[in-house]
Backbone as CSV, one residue per row, in Angstrom:
resi,resn,N_x,N_y,N_z,CA_x,CA_y,CA_z,C_x,C_y,C_z
1,UNK,19.382,-52.090,45.242,18.441,-50.989,45.081,19.145,-49.640,45.278
2,UNK,18.680,-48.654,44.587,19.217,-47.301,44.716,18.144,-46.390,45.296
3,UNK,18.580,-45.471,46.125,17.648,-44.459,46.588,17.286,-43.551,45.417
4,UNK,16.255,-42.756,45.604,15.839,-41.863,44.518,16.940,-40.850,44.208
5,UNK,17.707,-40.459,45.242,18.802,-39.527,45.010,19.896,-40.149,44.166
6,UNK,20.256,-41.404,44.485,21.283,-42.102,43.704,20.826,-42.287,42.268
7,UNK,19.565,-42.676,42.117,19.025,-42.905,40.774,19.019,-41.607,39.971
8,UNK,18.696,-40.516,40.645,18.700,-39.212,39.978,20.110,-38.845,39.526
9,UNK,21.095,-39.140,40.365,22.476,-38.820,40.025,22.943,-39.630,38.830
10,UNK,22.571,-40.911,38.781,22.971,-41.768,37.671,22.317,-41.347,36.353
11,UNK,21.050,-40.968,36.398,20.282,-40.754,35.165,20.240,-39.303,34.701
12,UNK,20.547,-38.365,35.613,20.426,-36.962,35.244,18.994,-36.465,35.264
13,UNK,18.081,-37.256,35.798,16.676,-36.857,35.942,16.473,-36.384,37.372
14,UNK,15.864,-35.234,37.550,15.721,-34.674,38.885,14.828,-35.544,39.770
15,UNK,15.010,-35.402,41.056,14.173,-36.131,42.005,12.709,-35.758,41.810
16,UNK,12.458,-34.478,41.582,11.084,-34.028,41.368,10.462,-34.706,40.153
17,UNK,11.237,-34.807,39.063,10.725,-35.444,37.852,10.500,-36.934,38.077
18,UNK,11.409,-37.591,38.812,11.232,-39.018,39.089,9.960,-39.268,39.887
19,UNK,9.666,-38.413,40.838,8.428,-38.551,41.608,7.209,-38.385,40.695
20,UNK,7.305,-37.418,39.778,6.207,-37.179,38.843,6.003,-38.387,37.937
21,UNK,7.110,-38.933,37.396,7.006,-40.101,36.527,6.427,-41.292,37.280
22,UNK,6.755,-41.411,38.554,6.206,-42.491,39.374,4.699,-42.306,39.528
23,UNK,4.292,-41.109,39.859,2.869,-40.828,40.066,2.069,-41.029,38.779
24,UNK,2.678,-40.715,37.642,2.001,-40.884,36.351,2.033,-42.317,35.861
25,UNK,2.836,-43.173,36.510,2.957,-44.558,36.081,3.879,-44.749,34.902
26,UNK,4.633,-43.701,34.543,5.558,-43.799,33.413,6.818,-44.563,33.832
27,UNK,7.325,-44.277,35.013,8.493,-44.978,35.556,8.249,-45.200,37.048
28,UNK,7.469,-46.217,37.382,7.175,-46.476,38.798,8.435,-46.908,39.545
29,UNK,8.534,-46.498,40.797,9.645,-46.962,41.635,9.561,-48.471,41.797
30,UNK,10.738,-49.132,41.896,10.743,-50.590,42.079,10.173,-50.973,43.434
31,UNK,10.459,-50.180,44.439,9.934,-50.426,45.777,9.660,-49.089,46.459
32,UNK,8.692,-49.125,47.380,8.389,-47.949,48.205,8.298,-48.412,49.649
33,UNK,9.115,-47.801,50.500,9.100,-48.156,51.925,7.746,-47.747,52.507
34,UNK,6.967,-48.701,53.009,5.635,-48.363,53.523,5.676,-47.462,54.745
35,UNK,6.756,-47.479,55.480,6.835,-46.661,56.694,7.227,-45.226,56.382
36,UNK,8.206,-45.065,55.470,8.725,-43.724,55.202,8.215,-43.133,53.880
37,UNK,7.764,-43.997,52.977,7.349,-43.538,51.664,8.507,-43.315,50.722
38,UNK,9.716,-43.670,51.157,10.887,-43.485,50.314,10.810,-44.412,49.099
39,UNK,11.237,-43.894,47.951,11.235,-44.672,46.717,12.621,-45.251,46.485
40,UNK,12.645,-46.468,45.938,13.896,-47.134,45.585,13.781,-47.650,44.149
41,UNK,14.921,-47.613,43.450,14.943,-47.995,42.036,15.966,-49.090,41.804
42,UNK,15.657,-49.947,40.815,16.542,-51.050,40.471,17.459,-50.660,39.319
43,UNK,18.606,-51.346,39.246,19.560,-51.064,38.161,18.928,-51.308,36.796
44,UNK,18.001,-52.265,36.743,17.342,-52.566,35.478,16.453,-51.451,34.958
45,UNK,16.207,-50.431,35.784,15.373,-49.310,35.353,16.187,-48.166,34.742
46,UNK,17.513,-48.303,34.786,18.357,-47.231,34.242,18.121,-47.027,32.747
47,UNK,17.925,-48.141,32.011,17.702,-48.006,30.565,16.395,-47.268,30.279
48,UNK,15.325,-47.611,31.010,14.050,-46.932,30.797,14.174,-45.445,31.123
49,UNK,14.874,-45.129,32.211,15.043,-43.734,32.605,15.838,-42.964,31.550
50,UNK,16.894,-43.610,31.032,17.701,-42.953,29.997,16.885,-42.756,28.721
51,UNK,16.043,-43.734,28.397,15.168,-43.607,27.227,14.216,-42.425,27.394
52,UNK,13.651,-42.303,28.583,12.752,-41.183,28.854,13.478,-39.862,28.650
53,UNK,14.696,-39.792,29.187,15.447,-38.538,29.074,15.743,-38.199,27.617
54,UNK,16.123,-39.201,26.832,16.426,-38.971,25.411,15.183,-38.498,24.667
55,UNK,14.065,-39.188,24.882,12.852,-38.849,24.149,12.310,-37.480,24.552
56,UNK,12.422,-37.155,25.834,11.968,-35.835,26.264,12.862,-34.738,25.691
57,UNK,14.186,-35.034,25.604,15.104,-34.062,24.995,14.780,-33.860,23.518
58,UNK,14.207,-34.913,22.904,13.804,-34.823,21.496,12.464,-34.119,21.336
59,UNK,11.859,-33.719,22.462,10.594,-33.000,22.391,9.377,-33.880,22.297
60,UNK,9.512,-35.163,22.579,8.376,-36.059,22.484,7.433,-35.844,23.670
61,UNK,6.121,-35.751,23.436,5.167,-35.570,24.528,5.182,-36.773,25.474
62,UNK,4.805,-36.525,26.718,4.823,-37.597,27.711,3.945,-38.776,27.304
63,UNK,2.804,-38.491,26.686,1.919,-39.576,26.267,2.620,-40.501,25.285
64,UNK,3.391,-39.918,24.377,4.115,-40.727,23.391,5.289,-41.460,24.036
65,UNK,5.957,-40.809,24.997,7.041,-41.479,25.732,6.503,-42.705,26.437
66,UNK,5.370,-42.558,27.094,4.752,-43.678,27.796,4.407,-44.803,26.831
67,UNK,3.942,-44.430,25.626,3.588,-45.421,24.619,4.828,-46.186,24.150
68,UNK,5.949,-45.472,24.007,7.198,-46.129,23.608,7.609,-47.177,24.636
69,UNK,7.516,-46.813,25.925,7.917,-47.733,26.982,6.973,-48.929,27.086
70,UNK,5.689,-48.709,26.812,4.708,-49.779,26.939,4.651,-50.672,25.712
71,UNK,5.057,-50.135,24.557,5.000,-50.898,23.312,6.370,-50.866,22.632
72,UNK,7.345,-51.548,23.202,8.707,-51.474,22.656,8.823,-51.950,21.214
73,UNK,7.914,-52.821,20.783,7.968,-53.290,19.401,7.592,-52.187,18.408
74,UNK,6.952,-51.120,18.888,6.575,-49.994,18.029,7.462,-48.778,18.261
75,UNK,8.455,-48.904,19.102,9.260,-47.753,19.514,9.912,-47.051,18.329
76,UNK,10.485,-47.811,17.413,11.184,-47.204,16.274,10.205,-46.423,15.403
77,UNK,9.040,-47.016,15.154,8.043,-46.333,14.326,7.521,-45.080,15.015
78,UNK,7.317,-45.159,16.336,6.823,-43.994,17.071,7.836,-42.851,17.032
79,UNK,9.108,-43.188,17.157,10.144,-42.160,17.098,10.238,-41.560,15.700
80,UNK,10.076,-42.404,14.667,10.118,-41.906,13.292,8.944,-40.955,13.029
81,UNK,7.779,-41.295,13.568,6.612,-40.435,13.418,6.846,-39.084,14.090
82,UNK,7.452,-39.121,15.267,7.746,-37.881,15.973,8.762,-37.053,15.184
83,UNK,9.726,-37.707,14.575,10.718,-36.987,13.776,10.051,-36.267,12.610
84,UNK,9.090,-36.924,11.961,8.386,-36.279,10.850,7.609,-35.050,11.328
85,UNK,7.006,-35.163,12.504,6.287,-34.019,13.057,7.245,-32.857,13.335
86,UNK,8.417,-33.175,13.884,9.398,-32.131,14.153,9.872,-31.475,12.859
87,UNK,10.067,-32.283,11.820,10.508,-31.730,10.538,9.457,-30.793,9.957
88,UNK,8.172,-31.173,10.097,7.093,-30.311,9.613,7.046,-29.015,10.415
89,UNK,7.218,-29.120,11.731,7.241,-27.918,12.570,8.416,-27.020,12.201
90,UNK,9.547,-27.625,11.952,10.735,-26.845,11.600,10.541,-26.129,10.268
91,UNK,9.862,-26.814,9.330,9.611,-26.189,8.028,8.732,-24.959,8.196
92,UNK,7.710,-25.053,9.061,6.855,-23.896,9.333,7.654,-22.799,10.027
93,UNK,8.501,-23.185,10.971,9.325,-22.195,11.670,10.259,-21.465,10.709
94,UNK,10.855,-22.206,9.775,11.741,-21.577,8.791,10.974,-20.578,7.931
95,UNK,9.765,-20.963,7.515,8.944,-20.057,6.718,8.574,-18.817,7.523
96,UNK,8.210,-19.027,8.803,7.829,-17.902,9.648,9.002,-16.942,9.852
97,UNK,10.205,-17.497,10.008,11.387,-16.646,10.163,11.614,-15.822,8.898
98,UNK,11.471,-16.442,7.738,11.658,-15.715,6.471,10.630,-14.588,6.343
99,UNK,9.366,-14.896,6.656,8.312,-13.881,6.574,8.575,-12.774,7.591
100,UNK,8.969,-13.179,8.808,9.248,-12.197,9.848,10.389,-11.274,9.475
101,UNK,11.432,-11.825,8.858,12.557,-10.991,8.432,12.102,-9.941,7.428
102,UNK,11.230,-10.357,6.499,10.728,-9.406,5.512,9.864,-8.339,6.138
103,UNK,9.001,-8.745,7.069,8.119,-7.776,7.717,8.910,-6.765,8.538
104,UNK,9.905,-7.252,9.275,10.698,-6.354,10.112,11.546,-5.416,9.261
105,UNK,12.062,-5.918,8.144,12.886,-5.075,7.276,12.067,-3.957,6.638
106,UNK,10.774,-4.235,6.355,9.930,-3.251,5.684,9.144,-2.384,6.656
107,UNK,9.189,-2.732,7.949,8.413,-1.990,8.944,8.840,-0.523,8.989
108,UNK,7.852,0.360,9.036,8.148,1.781,9.129,8.264,2.485,7.795
109,UNK,8.262,1.733,6.685,8.319,2.373,5.377,6.989,3.059,5.074
110,UNK,7.043,4.148,4.349,5.840,4.892,4.007,4.997,4.078,3.034
111,UNK,3.755,3.754,3.401,2.922,2.946,2.503,2.485,3.754,1.286
112,UNK,2.289,3.075,0.176,1.899,3.717,-1.075,0.375,3.858,-1.108
113,UNK,-0.155,4.750,-0.256,-1.598,4.956,-0.147,-1.998,6.125,-1.040
114,UNK,-3.046,5.921,-1.828,-3.570,6.963,-2.703,-5.007,7.271,-2.299
115,UNK,-5.511,8.391,-2.797,-6.913,8.745,-2.558,-7.592,9.015,-3.896
116,UNK,-8.932,8.907,-3.882,-9.714,9.163,-5.095,-11.140,9.524,-4.690
117,UNK,-11.814,10.212,-5.576,-13.224,10.517,-5.368,-14.057,9.481,-6.105
118,UNK,-15.082,8.977,-5.424,-15.944,7.947,-5.999,-17.400,8.369,-5.788
119,UNK,-18.180,8.247,-6.855,-19.601,8.573,-6.746,-20.369,7.480,-6.021
120,UNK,-21.667,7.664,-5.846,-22.486,6.661,-5.156,-22.353,5.287,-5.817
121,UNK,-22.243,4.259,-4.996,-22.049,2.898,-5.481,-23.134,2.000,-4.906
122,UNK,-24.014,1.505,-5.775,-25.038,0.557,-5.338,-24.407,-0.826,-5.208
123,UNK,-24.886,-1.598,-4.256,-24.289,-2.912,-4.051,-25.302,-3.902,-3.496
124,UNK,-24.997,-5.174,-3.700,-25.751,-6.277,-3.101,-24.741,-7.256,-2.533
125,UNK,-25.096,-7.883,-1.408,-24.142,-8.779,-0.745,-24.874,-9.952,-0.111
126,UNK,-24.175,-11.052,-0.044,-24.600,-12.176,0.783,-23.910,-12.024,2.131
127,UNK,-24.701,-12.048,3.191,-24.169,-11.902,4.551,-24.059,-13.287,5.184
128,UNK,-22.881,-13.587,5.661,-22.628,-14.877,6.288,-22.020,-14.659,7.657
129,UNK,-22.635,-15.248,8.672,-22.090,-15.165,10.022,-21.088,-16.298,10.224
130,UNK,-19.895,-15.955,10.651,-18.814,-16.922,10.813,-18.348,-16.897,12.261
131,UNK,-18.284,-18.075,12.872,-17.721,-18.185,14.209,-16.204,-18.200,14.093
132,UNK,-15.557,-17.282,14.800,-14.102,-17.171,14.723,-13.433,-18.425,15.246
133,UNK,-14.113,-19.173,16.118,-13.530,-20.385,16.689,-13.581,-21.558,15.728
134,UNK,-14.337,-21.440,14.632,-14.453,-22.552,13.704,-13.107,-22.869,13.069
135,UNK,-12.852,-24.167,12.865,-11.571,-24.577,12.302,-11.441,-24.231,10.827
136,UNK,-12.581,-24.009,10.142,-12.526,-23.833,8.694,-12.760,-22.390,8.278
137,UNK,-12.456,-21.419,9.175,-12.747,-20.032,8.829,-11.881,-19.544,7.673
138,UNK,-10.761,-20.206,7.424,-9.901,-19.761,6.329,-10.183,-20.515,5.035
139,UNK,-11.257,-21.319,5.008,-11.630,-22.062,3.816,-12.428,-21.152,2.896
140,UNK,-11.884,-20.829,1.722,-12.515,-19.854,0.836,-13.533,-20.475,-0.110
141,UNK,-13.718,-21.791,-0.092,-14.616,-22.422,-1.053,-16.033,-21.889,-0.933
142,UNK,-16.535,-21.753,0.299,-17.899,-21.275,0.472,-18.049,-19.854,-0.058
143,UNK,-17.019,-19.009,0.130,-17.088,-17.631,-0.346,-17.123,-17.590,-1.868
144,UNK,-16.277,-18.373,-2.517,-16.252,-18.397,-3.976,-17.601,-18.820,-4.536
145,UNK,-18.197,-19.832,-3.904,-19.496,-20.321,-4.354,-20.576,-19.259,-4.197
146,UNK,-20.572,-18.557,-3.049,-21.578,-17.519,-2.818,-21.402,-16.338,-3.762
147,UNK,-20.166,-15.946,-4.029,-19.920,-14.865,-4.985,-20.515,-15.219,-6.353
148,UNK,-20.245,-16.435,-6.807,-20.741,-16.856,-8.112,-22.266,-16.916,-8.133
149,UNK,-22.858,-17.423,-7.054,-24.316,-17.523,-6.975,-24.968,-16.144,-7.035
150,UNK,-24.416,-15.180,-6.308,-24.978,-13.834,-6.306,-24.782,-13.159,-7.663
151,UNK,-23.633,-13.353,-8.269,-23.366,-12.783,-9.597,-24.400,-13.281,-10.599
152,UNK,-24.658,-14.577,-10.564,-25.631,-15.168,-11.491,-27.024,-14.603,-11.255
153,UNK,-27.421,-14.506,-9.987,-28.762,-14.012,-9.662,-28.936,-12.556,-10.084
154,UNK,-27.930,-11.722,-9.856,-28.017,-10.319,-10.259,-28.088,-10.189,-11.776
155,UNK,-27.317,-10.989,-12.484,-27.320,-10.947,-13.945,-28.681,-11.372,-14.483
156,UNK,-29.253,-12.417,-13.907,-30.571,-12.879,-14.350,-31.666,-11.861,-14.043
157,UNK,-31.449,-11.043,-13.017,-32.424,-10.010,-12.653,-32.256,-8.742,-13.484
158,UNK,-31.307,-8.743,-14.415,-31.095,-7.585,-15.274,-30.284,-6.473,-14.658
159,UNK,-29.590,-6.765,-13.566,-28.759,-5.765,-12.890,-27.392,-6.377,-12.592
160,UNK,-26.631,-6.703,-13.640,-25.381,-7.431,-13.446,-24.321,-6.591,-12.747
161,UNK,-23.379,-7.244,-12.074,-22.258,-6.516,-11.450,-21.493,-5.706,-12.482
162,UNK,-20.999,-4.550,-12.049,-20.302,-3.638,-12.972,-18.839,-3.442,-12.588
163,UNK,-18.350,-4.219,-11.668,-16.953,-4.092,-11.262,-16.541,-5.294,-10.449
164,UNK,-15.416,-5.155,-9.778,-14.890,-6.257,-8.988,-15.630,-6.420,-7.665
165,UNK,-15.698,-7.648,-7.212,-16.338,-7.933,-5.920,-15.496,-7.372,-4.786
166,UNK,-16.128,-7.260,-3.616,-15.368,-6.902,-2.425,-15.929,-7.630,-1.220
167,UNK,-15.094,-7.752,-0.205,-15.523,-8.328,1.067,-15.364,-7.267,2.158
168,UNK,-16.232,-7.357,3.142,-16.153,-6.490,4.308,-16.557,-7.312,5.523
169,UNK,-16.058,-6.927,6.675,-16.344,-7.652,7.910,-16.957,-6.699,8.917
170,UNK,-18.083,-7.115,9.487,-18.758,-6.348,10.526,-18.912,-7.223,11.762
171,UNK,-19.008,-6.615,12.953,-19.263,-7.419,14.152,-20.648,-8.039,14.104
172,UNK,-20.780,-9.205,14.712,-22.071,-9.886,14.800,-22.593,-9.785,16.228
173,UNK,-23.707,-10.464,16.505,-24.322,-10.380,17.833,-23.438,-10.973,18.923
174,UNK,-22.796,-12.102,18.621,-21.942,-12.762,19.612,-20.507,-12.258,19.473
175,UNK,-19.790,-12.243,20.607,-18.426,-11.716,20.603,-17.487,-12.558,19.761
176,UNK,-17.764,-13.861,19.628,-16.872,-14.735,18.868,-17.362,-14.956,17.446
177,UNK,-18.209,-14.050,16.956,-18.721,-14.151,15.597,-18.506,-12.849,14.847
178,UNK,-18.387,-12.960,13.533,-18.329,-11.783,12.668,-19.282,-12.017,11.502
179,UNK,-19.727,-10.926,10.911,-20.558,-11.019,9.714,-19.710,-10.638,8.513
180,UNK,-19.585,-11.565,7.586,-18.801,-11.337,6.375,-19.763,-10.989,5.247
181,UNK,-19.521,-9.849,4.599,-20.329,-9.416,3.462,-19.573,-9.709,2.177
182,UNK,-20.177,-10.488,1.309,-19.610,-10.818,-0.001,-20.384,-10.004,-1.029
183,UNK,-19.769,-8.954,-1.523,-20.516,-7.899,-2.216,-20.119,-7.754,-3.680
184,UNK,-21.131,-7.393,-4.492,-20.916,-6.991,-5.883,-21.478,-5.590,-6.086
185,UNK,-20.745,-4.696,-6.760,-21.323,-3.404,-7.135,-22.225,-3.574,-8.355
186,UNK,-23.336,-2.830,-8.378,-24.275,-2.927,-9.499,-24.639,-1.523,-9.973
187,UNK,-25.196,-1.466,-11.197,-25.480,-0.165,-11.812,-26.696,0.503,-11.180
188,UNK,-27.727,-0.268,-10.881,-28.975,0.278,-10.379,-29.193,-0.133,-8.929
189,UNK,-29.952,0.657,-8.153,-30.294,0.225,-6.798,-31.010,-1.122,-6.829
190,UNK,-30.699,-1.966,-5.892,-31.295,-3.298,-5.854,-32.700,-3.190,-5.269
191,UNK,-33.719,-3.673,-5.988,-35.093,-3.566,-5.479,-35.282,-4.362,-4.190
192,UNK,-36.242,-3.915,-3.392,-36.483,-4.551,-2.095,-36.952,-5.989,-2.232
193,UNK,-37.584,-6.324,-3.356,-38.108,-7.685,-3.507,-37.069,-8.654,-4.089
194,UNK,-35.843,-8.171,-4.305,-34.800,-9.072,-4.799,-34.437,-10.058,-3.689
195,UNK,-34.421,-11.342,-4.006,-34.141,-12.365,-2.996,-33.377,-13.513,-3.622
196,UNK,-32.813,-14.325,-2.749,-32.028,-15.479,-3.176,-32.246,-16.567,-2.143
197,UNK,-32.747,-17.700,-2.571,-33.099,-18.761,-1.637,-31.882,-19.257,-0.855
198,UNK,-32.092,-19.440,0.442,-31.087,-20.090,1.274,-29.994,-19.192,1.795
199,UNK,-30.026,-17.899,1.474,-28.987,-16.993,1.964,-29.632,-15.721,2.485
200,UNK,-28.874,-14.979,3.293,-29.324,-13.694,3.797,-28.684,-12.596,2.970
201,UNK,-29.499,-11.736,2.412,-29.003,-10.679,1.530,-28.924,-9.346,2.251
202,UNK,-27.968,-8.530,1.845,-27.870,-7.144,2.256,-27.746,-6.313,0.983
203,UNK,-28.377,-5.167,0.951,-28.242,-4.252,-0.178,-28.052,-2.842,0.359
204,UNK,-27.524,-1.967,-0.477,-27.344,-0.601,-0.042,-26.637,0.223,-1.089
205,UNK,-26.275,1.437,-0.698,-25.562,2.353,-1.582,-24.473,3.051,-0.791
206,UNK,-23.240,2.893,-1.223,-22.160,3.679,-0.629,-22.302,5.105,-1.140
207,UNK,-22.246,6.098,-0.271,-22.488,7.482,-0.705,-21.328,8.054,-1.516
208,UNK,-21.570,9.180,-2.126,-20.496,9.953,-2.750,-19.408,10.178,-1.700
209,UNK,-18.157,9.872,-2.038,-17.141,9.795,-0.985,-15.725,9.957,-1.527
210,UNK,-14.816,10.167,-0.583,-13.383,10.091,-0.859,-12.870,8.810,-0.235
211,UNK,-12.136,8.048,-1.011,-11.580,6.791,-0.540,-10.066,6.860,-0.488
212,UNK,-9.504,6.229,0.509,-8.072,5.918,0.512,-7.942,4.463,0.093
213,UNK,-6.884,4.159,-0.639,-6.722,2.771,-1.075,-5.256,2.451,-1.307
214,UNK,-4.957,1.187,-1.213,-3.635,0.678,-1.561,-3.851,-0.531,-2.461
215,UNK,-3.038,-0.643,-3.480,-3.249,-1.650,-4.518,-2.068,-2.609,-4.565
216,UNK,-2.387,-3.877,-4.767,-1.368,-4.916,-4.931,-1.685,-5.702,-6.193
217,UNK,-0.748,-5.717,-7.133,-0.949,-6.512,-8.342,-0.967,-7.996,-7.965
218,UNK,-1.715,-8.768,-8.725,-1.860,-10.187,-8.408,-0.514,-10.886,-8.354
219,UNK,0.401,-10.530,-9.258,1.700,-11.202,-9.267,2.598,-10.733,-8.124
220,UNK,2.143,-9.724,-7.354,2.914,-9.261,-6.200,2.358,-9.795,-4.883
221,UNK,1.209,-10.479,-4.951,0.596,-10.997,-3.730,1.501,-12.060,-3.124
222,UNK,1.761,-11.935,-1.840,2.643,-12.864,-1.137,2.082,-14.279,-1.239
223,UNK,2.912,-15.209,-1.746,2.458,-16.584,-1.895,2.290,-17.280,-0.554
224,UNK,3.221,-17.033,0.352,3.220,-17.744,1.623,2.947,-16.784,2.771
225,UNK,1.747,-16.883,3.333,1.403,-16.129,4.536,0.885,-17.095,5.600
226,UNK,1.532,-18.268,5.661,1.241,-19.281,6.676,-0.227,-19.694,6.663
227,UNK,-0.788,-19.844,5.467,-2.191,-20.244,5.331,-2.487,-21.561,6.038
228,UNK,-1.509,-22.467,6.076,-1.744,-23.808,6.594,-1.459,-23.941,8.080
229,UNK,-1.335,-22.825,8.800,-1.066,-22.886,10.232,-2.312,-22.480,11.009
230,UNK,-2.264,-22.684,12.324,-3.387,-22.312,13.182,-3.680,-20.820,13.028
231,UNK,-4.952,-20.490,12.854,-5.327,-19.096,12.666,-5.457,-18.693,11.218
232,UNK,-4.987,-19.564,10.293,-5.125,-19.262,8.881,-4.147,-18.212,8.387
233,UNK,-4.488,-17.621,7.270,-3.600,-16.701,6.555,-3.306,-15.450,7.372
234,UNK,-2.039,-15.043,7.375,-1.643,-13.801,8.034,-2.217,-12.598,7.288
235,UNK,-2.360,-11.499,8.004,-2.705,-10.253,7.335,-1.575,-9.867,6.382
236,UNK,-1.956,-9.428,5.186,-0.950,-9.035,4.201,-0.206,-7.795,4.706
237,UNK,1.103,-7.709,4.468,1.867,-6.533,4.923,1.267,-5.204,4.478
238,UNK,0.714,-5.143,3.253,0.122,-3.893,2.790,-1.155,-3.560,3.553
239,UNK,-1.867,-4.583,4.003,-3.049,-4.348,4.840,-2.627,-3.701,6.155
240,UNK,-1.561,-4.235,6.754,-1.058,-3.662,7.999,-0.619,-2.215,7.797
241,UNK,0.101,-1.966,6.710,0.533,-0.592,6.410,-0.675,0.340,6.263
242,UNK,-1.704,-0.160,5.597,-2.867,0.669,5.297,-3.629,1.061,6.559
243,UNK,-3.903,0.084,7.422,-4.667,0.411,8.633,-3.839,1.296,9.570
244,UNK,-2.521,1.126,9.581,-1.681,2.023,10.380,-1.711,3.441,9.814
245,UNK,-1.726,3.557,8.496,-1.838,4.869,7.860,-3.150,5.542,8.261
246,UNK,-4.254,4.799,8.203,-5.547,5.362,8.582,-5.537,5.811,10.034
247,UNK,-4.959,4.974,10.893,-4.935,5.293,12.319,-4.099,6.540,12.594
248,UNK,-2.933,6.621,11.978,-2.036,7.761,12.220,-2.613,9.065,11.692
249,UNK,-3.452,8.980,10.662,-4.020,10.181,10.077,-5.426,10.482,10.604
250,UNK,-5.807,9.803,11.659,-7.062,10.108,12.335,-8.311,9.655,11.622
251,UNK,-8.187,8.683,10.703,-9.349,8.185,9.982,-9.909,6.949,10.688
252,UNK,-11.210,6.894,10.813,-11.832,5.712,11.378,-11.848,4.600,10.337
253,UNK,-11.845,3.374,10.821,-11.847,2.227,9.907,-13.279,1.935,9.481
254,UNK,-13.872,2.894,8.765,-15.238,2.722,8.306,-15.240,2.143,6.895
255,UNK,-16.164,1.204,6.703,-16.348,0.630,5.370,-15.026,0.162,4.768
256,UNK,-14.238,-0.504,5.591,-12.980,-1.068,5.109,-13.294,-2.276,4.244
257,UNK,-12.792,-2.268,3.025,-13.147,-3.305,2.065,-11.889,-3.847,1.381
258,UNK,-11.935,-5.132,1.076,-10.909,-5.754,0.248,-11.563,-6.090,-1.086
259,UNK,-11.091,-5.462,-2.136,-11.781,-5.527,-3.420,-10.888,-6.092,-4.509
260,UNK,-11.522,-6.768,-5.460,-10.817,-7.280,-6.626,-10.897,-6.261,-7.753
261,UNK,-9.779,-6.067,-8.437,-9.742,-5.256,-9.652,-9.727,-6.233,-10.817
262,UNK,-10.763,-6.163,-11.652,-10.924,-7.172,-12.697,-10.452,-6.665,-14.059
263,UNK,-9.910,-7.598,-14.846,-9.597,-7.365,-16.245,-10.905,-7.319,-17.023
264,UNK,-10.834,-6.865,-18.267,-12.040,-6.804,-19.095,-12.747,-8.149,-19.192
265,UNK,-11.992,-9.227,-19.111,-12.574,-10.562,-19.220,-13.043,-11.105,-17.872
266,UNK,-12.996,-10.262,-16.839,-13.473,-10.690,-15.529,-12.443,-11.398,-14.695
267,UNK,-11.190,-11.377,-15.119,-10.128,-12.044,-14.385,-9.467,-11.044,-13.428
268,UNK,-9.300,-11.379,-12.145,-8.648,-10.441,-11.212,-7.205,-10.164,-11.623
269,UNK,-6.849,-8.883,-11.679,-5.470,-8.503,-12.006,-4.795,-7.826,-10.815
270,UNK,-5.587,-7.392,-9.836,-5.023,-6.738,-8.658,-6.038,-6.814,-7.531
271,UNK,-5.558,-6.558,-6.328,-6.416,-6.459,-5.150,-6.212,-5.082,-4.533
272,UNK,-7.296,-4.494,-4.058,-7.228,-3.203,-3.392,-7.847,-3.293,-2.007
273,UNK,-7.255,-2.573,-1.076,-7.855,-2.370,0.234,-8.292,-0.922,0.264
274,UNK,-9.566,-0.690,0.513,-10.090,0.668,0.446,-10.824,1.016,1.737
275,UNK,-10.895,2.296,2.013,-11.635,2.783,3.176,-12.194,4.158,2.855
276,UNK,-13.419,4.400,3.300,-14.027,5.722,3.151,-13.416,6.656,4.191
277,UNK,-12.855,7.764,3.733,-12.236,8.692,4.684,-12.965,10.027,4.757
278,UNK,-13.867,10.287,3.776,-14.600,11.554,3.795,-15.882,11.397,2.989
279,UNK,-16.930,10.843,3.628,-18.165,10.624,2.878,-18.839,11.941,2.508
C-alpha cells in the first residue's frame, strides 16, 4: 500500500485532487485507517489514476471521466465522442479569432454614416414579445412568416406596403423581455379597425424627420457572425459603428430600425440601419 503522498508523487495528481476524487467516488482509496482517516492506495490503482490525469488533460468533464472508468468497454467510443466535441469547439474558436481580428483591425475607422430628410411615414407592425432567455430567439422563421402575413393583410385591405420592411426593438414589461416590431411602411394611415387574427398589431406614423443611416449591400453582409453559438448572431460591425457614431454625436437611440432596401421585384438588395436624429 502507498500513502496518499506516495501515490500523489507517482501519479502527478495532487493530494487535494486525490481526496476530491475519493469523495466523489471516482477513485476511492483502497483503504482508510479508521483511527486516523489516512488514505492508502494500491499499486493496481496507478493505471486508473493515470487515465484520469490523461482524460482531464484532454479537457474531458469529470462526469465523462467517471463513465470511462465505470464502463471500460465504451472507453474508446467515449474518448472519440469527446474528441469530436473538441474539434467542433476548436472550429468555433478559429472562426471567432478570424472575426475578432477583422473587428479589431477595423476598430476606430470612421463609419460611412449619411443623413437624409424623410417625410411622414405611415406604418403597421406585428408586435411580438420575446423572452431573451429563450433558446430560439435567433430563429428567424417566425419573423419571416409574420412579415408575409402582414404584407398579405395590408394588400388585401387596399393599403399595400410601399417599401422595405423594418424591425425595431422596444423594452417590454419584464426585464428579460423585449418587444420586437415587424413593420411595413404604407401609403395611407392604417385605420383603427384594421386587425389580424392571432397577433397584436401596432400602427403609427413616423413624423417628418432627419435620419442618419448606414447601408450594407446584401453581397457585403458578413456570412459568419457566429449564428450557431450561444447568444445567436453577433451584432454586425456596421451596427456597432453606427450606434457609436450616434453616441459620440449626442444623438439618442430613438426609433433605431433595421430596414430592408428592396429591388423593384421586391427582392432585398441592401440593409440599412437608421435612426431619427432630428424629428
